[in-house]
N, C-alpha and C positions, 0 to 999 in steps of 0.2 A: 518375346514376352509382352512387349508393348502392344502388339496387335491383339493378343488375347485379352488384355485389359480393356483395350478400346472396344473390341467386339462385345464384351460382357456389358460395358456401359451402354452401348447402342441397344443391346437386347433389353436391358433394364428400362431404358427410355421408351422403347416400343411397347413393352409390357405396361408401363404407366399410362401411355396414351390409349391402349386397347382396353385397359381396366376402366379408365374414365369414360370411354365410349359405351361399355357395358353398363356402367352406372347411369349414364344418360338414358339409356333404354329402360332400365328398371325404374328410375325415378320419374322420368317424364312421360313414359308410355304405359308401362305395366301398372304402376301405382294408381294413376287416375282411373284406369279401366277396372281394376279390382275395387277401388273405392266406389265407383258408380255401380258396379255389379252388386255389391253388398249394401248399398245405400248409406255409406258413411259420409257424414258432412253434407254440405249443400251440393246439389247436383247441377253442374253447369250445363248449358245447352250443348247438344252433340256437335254443333259447328265449332265451338271453342275447344272441345276435346280433340277434334280432328286437327285444328290449327296448331294446338299445343303439341300433339303427337308428331306432326310434320316438322315443327321447329326442333323438337328434341331428337328426332331421327336424323335430321340434317346435321345437328351438332355431333351426334354419334358417328355419322358417316365421315365427317371432317376429321374427327379424332382418330378414327380407324385408318383413314387415308394418311394421316400424319405418322401413324405407327408403321404403316407399310413403307412410306417414304424414308423413315429413319432406318429401316432394315436394309435399305439400299447402300447404306454407308458401311456395311460390314466389310472387313478387309480379309484378303486371302493371306496365307502364309502364317 
C-alpha cells in the first residue's frame, strides 16, 4: 500500500511539473505571438520576441525534464 501512495505522489508531482511546462509555452511563446499577430499592445522587435521565446522554451524544457526525472522514482510492487 505504501508503494501505491508513493507512486501516486510521484505521478502528481510529475503532472505539476508538466503542467507548469505547458503554461510556460502558453504564456511565454504563444501569448506574445498572438498579441503581435492581432496588434494588441506595443509591438516589441522580432529579436526580443525570439529571445523571450527561447528563454520560455528552455524553462518549459527544464520543467518537462524534471517531470520525466521524477517519474523514474516510481516503485514496483
